[in-house]
C-alpha positions in Angstrom: -71.3 -32.1 157.1 -72.3 -29.3 159.6 -68.9 -27.9 159.1 -69.0 -27.8 155.4 -72.2 -26.1 155.6 -70.8 -23.5 158.1 -67.9 -22.9 156.0 -70.1 -22.5 153.0 -72.4 -20.2 154.8 -69.4 -18.0 155.9 -68.2 -18.0 152.3 -71.5 -16.5 151.0 -71.6 -14.1 153.9 -68.1 -12.9 153.0 -69.0 -12.5 149.5 -72.1 -10.4 150.1 -70.0 -8.2 152.5 -67.3 -7.7 149.8 -70.0 -6.8 147.2 -71.8 -4.3 149.7 -68.3 -2.8 150.5 -67.2 -2.4 146.9 -70.6 -0.9 146.1 -70.4 1.6 148.9 -66.8 2.4 148.0 -67.7 3.1 144.4 -67.9 6.9 143.7 -71.0 8.4 142.6 -71.2 9.7 139.1 -73.6 11.3 136.7 -75.7 8.7 135.0 -77.9 8.7 132.0 -81.6 8.4 132.4 -83.6 7.4 129.3 -86.7 9.5 128.1 -89.9 7.8 127.1 -89.8 5.9 123.9 -92.8 8.1 122.7 -90.5 11.1 122.5 -89.0 11.4 119.0 -85.2 11.6 118.5 -85.3 15.3 117.4 -86.4 16.6 120.7 -84.8 18.8 123.6 -85.3 19.8 127.0 -84.8 23.2 128.4 -85.6 23.1 132.2 -86.7 21.0 135.1 -88.2 21.3 138.6 -88.1 18.7 141.4 -90.3 18.2 144.5 -88.7 15.0 145.8 -87.4 11.5 144.7 -90.7 10.5 143.1 -91.9 13.6 141.6 -90.1 16.0 139.0 -90.9 17.9 135.7 -89.2 18.7 132.6 -90.2 20.7 129.6 -89.0 21.4 126.0 -90.0 20.5 122.5 -90.5 17.5 120.5 -90.0 16.8 116.8 -88.3 20.0 115.8 -87.5 19.3 112.1 -85.4 21.6 109.9 -88.7 23.5 109.0 -91.3 22.2 111.5 -91.5 24.1 114.7 -92.1 21.1 116.9 -94.7 20.7 119.7 -94.5 21.6 123.4 -93.2 18.7 125.6 -93.8 18.0 129.4 -92.1 14.8 131.0 -93.0 13.7 134.4 -90.6 11.6 136.9 -92.6 9.1 139.0 -89.7 7.8 141.0 -88.8 5.1 138.4 -89.0 6.4 134.9 -89.8 9.6 133.0 -93.2 9.5 131.5 -94.7 11.9 128.6 -97.6 14.0 130.2 -100.6 14.4 128.4 -101.4 18.0 127.1 -104.9 17.7 125.8 -106.5 20.8 124.7 -103.1 22.4 123.9 -102.8 22.1 120.1 -100.3 25.0 119.3 -96.7 24.3 117.9 -93.8 25.5 119.5 -91.8 25.1 122.6 -91.7 25.1 126.2 -88.6 27.3 127.7 -89.0 27.0 131.4 -90.8 25.6 134.3 -91.0 26.5 138.0 -93.5 25.9 141.1 -94.3 26.9 144.4 -95.9 23.6 145.4 -96.8 20.4 143.4 -100.1 21.8 142.7 -99.1 25.2 141.4 -96.6 24.6 138.5 -96.0 27.2 135.8 -94.3 26.7 132.4 -93.5 29.5 129.8 -93.2 28.9 126.1 -93.5 30.2 122.7 -95.7 29.2 119.8 -94.6 29.0 116.2 -95.4 32.6 115.7 -93.3 33.6 118.5 -96.2 34.4 120.8 -95.9 34.0 124.5 -97.5 30.9 126.1 -98.3 30.4 129.7 -99.5 27.0 131.1 -100.3 26.1 134.6 -100.6 22.7 136.4 -103.1 22.5 139.4 -102.3 19.0 140.4 -104.8 17.5 138.0 -104.0 18.7 134.4 -102.1 21.5 132.5 -104.2 24.3 131.4 -103.5 27.4 129.4 -103.2 30.6 131.3 -103.6 34.1 129.9 -100.1 35.7 129.5 -99.4 39.3 130.3 -100.2 41.5 127.5 -97.5 42.6 125.0 -94.8 40.7 126.8 -92.5 38.2 125.1 -91.9 35.7 127.9 -88.4 34.0 128.4 -88.7 32.4 132.0 -90.6 31.8 135.0 -89.0 31.8 138.5 -90.3 30.8 141.9 -89.0 31.1 145.5 -90.7 31.5 149.1 -94.2 31.3 147.5 -93.2 33.9 145.0 -93.7 33.6 141.2 -92.1 35.9 138.8 -91.9 36.2 135.0 -88.8 37.3 132.9 -89.5 38.9 129.6 -89.4 41.9 127.4 -91.5 44.6 125.6 -90.9 46.8 122.9 -89.7 49.2 125.5 -87.2 46.8 126.9 -86.8 44.4 129.8 -90.2 43.3 131.8 -90.4 41.6 135.1 -94.0 40.5 136.5 -95.0 39.2 139.8 -98.1 37.0 140.5 -100.0 38.6 143.3 -102.6 35.7 143.5 -105.0 37.1 141.2 -102.9 38.4 138.1 -99.5 39.5 136.9 -98.3 43.0 138.2 -95.4 44.8 136.6 -92.2 45.2 138.8 -89.4 47.8 138.6 -86.6 46.5 136.4 -83.0 47.2 137.0 -80.9 48.9 134.2 -79.5 46.6 131.4 -80.9 43.0 131.0 -82.1 40.3 133.5 -81.4 36.6 132.7 -82.0 34.9 135.9 -83.6 35.4 139.3 -83.3 34.0 142.8 -86.1 34.8 145.1 -85.8 34.7 148.8 -89.0 36.7 149.5 -90.9 39.5 147.9 -88.4 42.0 149.3 -85.4 40.1 148.9 -84.7 39.2 145.2 -81.4 38.8 143.3 -81.2 39.1 139.4 -78.3 38.1 137.1 -77.7 39.9 133.8 -75.8 42.7 132.0 -75.5 46.4 132.2 -73.5 48.4 129.6 -72.3 45.0 128.1 -70.8 43.9 131.4 -71.9 41.2 133.9 -74.1 42.7 136.5 -75.9 41.4 139.6 -78.8 43.5 141.1 -80.6 43.1 144.5 -84.2 44.1 144.9 -84.9 45.3 148.8 -88.9 45.8 148.2 -88.4 49.5 147.1 -85.6 49.8 144.7 -82.7 47.9 142.9 -79.2 48.0 144.0 -76.9 47.0 141.1 -73.3 46.0 141.0 -71.1 45.3 137.7 -69.2 42.0 138.5 -67.1 41.7 135.5 -65.2 44.8 134.0 -64.6 43.4 130.6 -67.0 44.0 127.6 -69.3 41.2 126.6 -69.5 39.5 129.9 -72.8 38.3 131.3 -74.2 36.2 134.2 -77.5 34.2 133.7 -77.6 32.1 136.9 -77.5 33.6 140.7 -77.9 31.6 144.0 -78.3 33.5 147.2 -77.4 31.6 150.1 -77.3 34.3 152.8 -76.8 37.9 153.0 -73.1 37.5 153.0 -72.9 34.6 150.3 -74.4 34.9 146.9 -72.9 33.2 143.7 -73.5 34.2 140.1 -72.3 32.4 137.0 -72.2 33.1 133.1 -69.3 33.9 130.6 -66.5 36.4 131.2 -65.8 39.1 128.7 -62.7 39.6 126.6 -61.3 42.2 124.3 -60.1 41.7 120.7 -59.7 38.1 119.2 -61.4 36.7 116.2 -65.1 36.4 116.1 -66.3 33.0 117.4 -63.4 32.7 119.6 -63.9 30.5 122.8 -64.9 32.6 125.8 -64.0 31.8 129.3 -66.6 30.9 132.1 -67.4 33.5 134.8 -68.1 32.6 138.5 -68.3 35.3 141.0 -69.1 35.2 144.8 -70.4 38.1 147.1 -69.1 38.0 150.5 -71.4 40.8 152.1 -69.0 43.5 151.0 -67.7 42.8 147.5 -67.8 40.5 144.4 -64.8 38.4 143.7 -64.1 36.1 140.8 -63.7 32.3 141.6 -61.2 30.2 139.6 -63.0 27.2 138.0 -61.2 24.3 136.5 -62.3 25.3 133.0 -60.6 27.6 130.4 -63.6 28.2 128.2 -67.3 27.8 128.3 -70.1 29.1 130.2 -71.4 28.7 133.8 -75.2 27.7 132.8 -76.8 26.8 136.0 -76.2 26.6 139.7 -78.0 24.2 142.0 -78.1 24.4 145.8 -77.5 21.5 148.4 -80.4 20.2 150.7 -79.3 23.1 153.2 -79.1 25.9 150.5 -75.4 26.1 150.0 -73.8 25.9 146.5 -73.6 22.4 145.6 -73.2 22.4 141.8 -72.4 24.3 138.8 -72.7 23.2 135.1 -70.5 24.3 132.5 -71.8 24.2 128.9 -69.0 24.0 126.0 -66.4 23.3 128.7 -62.9 23.3 127.3 -59.4 23.2 128.6 -55.9 24.1 127.0 -54.1 20.8 126.0 -50.6 20.4 127.0 -48.2 22.7 124.9 -47.5 21.4 121.4 -50.9 19.4 121.4 -53.0 19.2 118.3 -55.8 20.2 118.8 -54.8 22.8 121.3 -58.1 22.4 123.2 -59.5 19.3 124.9 -62.9 18.7 126.8 -63.3 20.2 130.3 -65.5 19.3 133.1 -69.3 19.3 132.5 -70.2 19.6 136.3 -68.3 21.2 139.2 -69.1 20.0 142.8 -68.4 22.6 145.4 -67.5 21.2 148.7 -67.0 24.4 150.6 -63.4 25.0 149.7 -63.0 23.8 146.1 -64.4 22.2 143.0 -64.3 18.6 142.0 -64.6 18.1 138.2 -67.3 15.6 136.8 -68.2 14.7 133.3 -71.2 13.5 131.6 -71.4 10.0 130.7 -71.2 8.8 127.0 -74.4 8.0 125.3 -74.3 5.5 122.5 -75.2 7.4 119.1 -75.4 10.9 120.7 -72.8 13.5 121.2 -72.1 15.8 124.2 -74.8 18.1 125.8 -75.4 21.4 124.3 -77.3 22.7 127.1 -76.9 21.6 131.0 -79.7 22.9 133.3 -79.7 21.8 136.8 -82.5 20.9 139.1 -81.9 20.0 142.8 -84.2 17.3 144.7 -85.3 19.0 148.0 -84.0 17.4 151.1 -81.5 15.2 149.2 -78.1 15.2 147.5 -79.7 14.3 144.2 -79.6 16.7 141.3 -81.0 16.6 137.7 -79.6 17.9 134.7 -81.7 18.3 131.4 -80.9 19.5 127.8 -80.3 18.6 124.5 -77.3 16.6 123.1 -75.8 16.4 119.5 -77.3 13.8 117.2 -76.5 12.5 113.8 -76.1 14.5 110.8 -76.6 17.9 112.7 -79.6 16.8 114.7 -80.1 16.8 118.4 -81.7 14.6 121.0 -83.2 15.2 124.5 -80.7 14.4 127.4 -81.5 13.9 130.9 -78.9 13.0 133.6 -78.9 12.4 137.2 -76.1 12.4 140.1 -77.0 10.8 143.5 -78.7 7.8 144.8 -82.7 8.0 145.0 -84.9 5.4 146.7 -85.4 3.7 143.3 -81.8 3.0 143.2 -81.6 1.2 146.4 -81.8 -2.6 146.4 -84.9 -4.1 147.7 -85.0 -7.1 150.0 
């Protein structure tokens, strides 16, 4: 009897070990994370920010019909699920475009109302409240870094960059052309991604002036994301330019890398699309790039001639590994992919909007990596 019990116990132990080994060996992949049931199908997310495994924010718009402008949408991750956050007192219709934070108690969100007026919200650790936006500026994005908060927008006279000085918004010098993205290392060390003379350009602010470099010589190129790792390693991503071709033709992605001396193109495993977002690892190195509208050439003679390409590219310091977003029942592929790394971990979020039935769209949240909520409990 005792021997049979021992054999049975060993069998159970071996089974558990097999399950653990199989689980450990299973490669990580991007997974779909549902949004709250209160969020209506015709909704979309534009950007996210994370502070840790149990705290993140995402912003966008809810119930955008073919005629209605929709309502600002804020979601909060509590470590287990996304919850819709109350916006009591905020009654305007419109959309939140961007979110960034210097701390969990100092979170900013930029939006537009139905009349295309700029809206600026601030979370102080207790509630979201309206904040007065800079006058005569149409806001596009808010960006933070190293306790700095900057706004990207435009005026009738052109581009506008503004910096929060602790009391109000102060105008900053603007590099030539347009700025679409920033990476802030300090008040005197800021990298800007954009265009100049219809070509992709990256600019560096040293506290006194902007130093600008064209990083792609073809017309109609642009970079919208930039990640500064060190003075000798800076990445920028967007869309490469092209000459000729019919309107609406697919455009190649553009990824460039600065080595301290010059900018060089980096080959990516996608023939068409746009590098829409760059995300750092816990140590600040490049970890991920997202590719919106990713396509590859199919084998010669195939019909159609293009096939889907990777939605995400994982950088290991030498090359990219290709990842695709998971299929979601009743929805199409993502139309936007905006990344947000979880500090101190290898986890990263992607938020956006996916294709829905009959030309509609739906909010999309994806996650890569293991967080404490995924770990088995005893």
